[in-house]
C-alpha positions in Angstrom: 57.0 16.4 -9.6 56.7 12.6 -9.5 54.4 11.7 -12.4 52.8 8.8 -10.5 51.3 11.0 -7.7 47.5 11.1 -7.8 44.8 12.7 -5.7 41.6 10.9 -4.5 39.0 11.2 -1.9 39.9 9.8 1.5 38.6 6.4 2.7 38.1 5.1 6.2 41.1 2.8 5.8 43.4 5.8 5.2 43.0 7.0 8.8 45.8 5.1 10.4 48.4 5.9 7.8 47.5 9.6 7.5 47.4 10.2 11.3 50.7 8.3 11.7 52.7 10.5 9.3 50.8 13.7 10.2 51.5 13.3 13.9 55.1 12.4 13.2 55.5 15.6 11.2 53.9 17.6 14.1 56.2 16.1 16.6 59.3 16.7 14.4 58.3 20.4 14.5 57.9 20.4 18.3 54.1 20.3 18.2 52.3 17.7 20.3 49.2 16.4 18.4 45.9 17.1 20.2 43.4 14.7 18.7 40.7 15.7 21.1 40.8 19.4 20.2 42.7 21.2 17.5 43.5 18.0 15.6 40.1 16.4 16.0 39.3 16.5 12.2 42.6 14.9 11.4 42.1 12.2 14.1 38.8 11.3 12.3 40.3 11.5 8.8 38.4 9.5 6.3 35.7 8.5 8.7 32.0 9.4 8.5 31.0 12.6 10.2 27.8 14.4 11.0 28.7 17.2 8.7 30.5 15.9 5.6 34.0 17.1 5.2 35.9 17.0 1.9 39.1 15.0 2.6 41.7 14.1 0.0 44.9 12.1 -0.1 47.9 12.3 -2.4 49.3 8.8 -3.2 51.7 6.9 -5.3 51.5 3.2 -6.0 52.8 2.2 -2.6 51.7 4.8 0.0 49.8 7.9 0.9 52.1 10.8 0.7 49.9 13.8 1.6 46.5 14.8 3.1 44.2 17.8 3.2 40.8 18.6 4.6 38.1 21.1 3.7 35.9 21.6 6.7 32.6 23.4 6.2 31.7 26.1 8.6 28.3 27.6 9.3 28.6 30.4 6.7 30.1 30.9 3.2 33.5 30.2 4.8 35.3 26.9 4.9 38.4 25.9 6.8 41.5 24.1 5.4 43.1 21.7 7.9 45.0 18.4 7.9 47.5 19.6 5.3 50.5 17.3 5.5 53.1 16.0 3.0 55.6 13.3 3.9 59.0 14.9 4.1 60.4 12.6 1.3 57.8 13.9 -1.1 58.2 17.7 -0.4 59.3 19.9 -3.2 57.7 17.6 -5.8 54.4 19.5 -6.2 52.4 17.3 -3.9 51.3 20.2 -1.7 50.3 22.2 -4.8 48.2 19.3 -6.1 46.4 19.0 -2.7 45.8 22.8 -2.4 44.5 23.1 -5.9 42.1 20.2 -5.3 40.9 21.8 -2.1 40.4 25.2 -3.7 38.5 23.8 -6.7 36.3 21.9 -4.3 35.7 25.1 -2.2 34.8 27.1 -5.3 32.5 24.3 -6.6 30.9 24.2 -3.1 30.1 27.9 -3.3 32.4 29.0 -0.6 33.5 32.6 -0.7 36.5 32.3 1.6 38.9 29.6 3.0 40.6 30.1 6.3 43.4 28.1 7.9 45.4 28.2 11.1 49.1 27.2 11.4 52.1 27.4 13.7 55.1 29.7 13.1 57.5 26.8 12.8 55.7 25.4 9.7 57.6 27.8 7.5 57.5 25.8 4.3 53.7 25.5 4.5 53.4 29.2 5.3 55.4 30.1 2.2 53.1 27.9 0.1 49.9 29.4 1.6 51.2 32.9 0.9 52.1 32.0 -2.7 48.4 31.2 -3.2 47.3 34.5 -1.8 46.4 33.6 1.7 46.8 36.7 3.9 47.8 36.5 7.6 45.1 38.1 9.8 45.9 40.2 12.8 43.4 38.2 14.9 45.1 35.3 16.8 43.3 32.0 16.3 41.4 30.6 19.3 42.6 27.0 18.8 46.1 27.4 20.1 47.8 27.9 16.7 50.0 30.9 16.1 48.5 32.4 12.9 45.1 32.7 11.2 45.2 33.0 7.4 42.3 33.9 5.0 41.9 33.5 1.2 38.9 35.2 -0.6 37.7 33.1 -3.4 35.2 35.6 -4.9 
């Protein structure tokens, strides 16, 4: 892991950089970004929202290298979304740092479960999710993604 990688809360000025690399990653995987629907939270990354989200970036001295969002839902369940790591920083622990930050925030927030949706071609991310104990559900997500995963926190 690069020792100079740090995590901080997202800021409004992070939006352009985060959406640019996240949408580039999606397109490289054959997924067209949909900022009006499934990718709405990502398209508004770092900006003020009616319901506050917990948004974080991983960064080194020069650039943002990863992002993650914990989106509240109307129960004791939260949703993880907007999880992207620049390809040149994968395999260096950035994803682990972001997920640990998100899970700590979810536990501190009193959530009992964190869900996420993903596409089948995001194999590296799926392996990471499963290593943390997320379990793929039989129910297909209603947002166009291929898989729904759930992680019980309590």
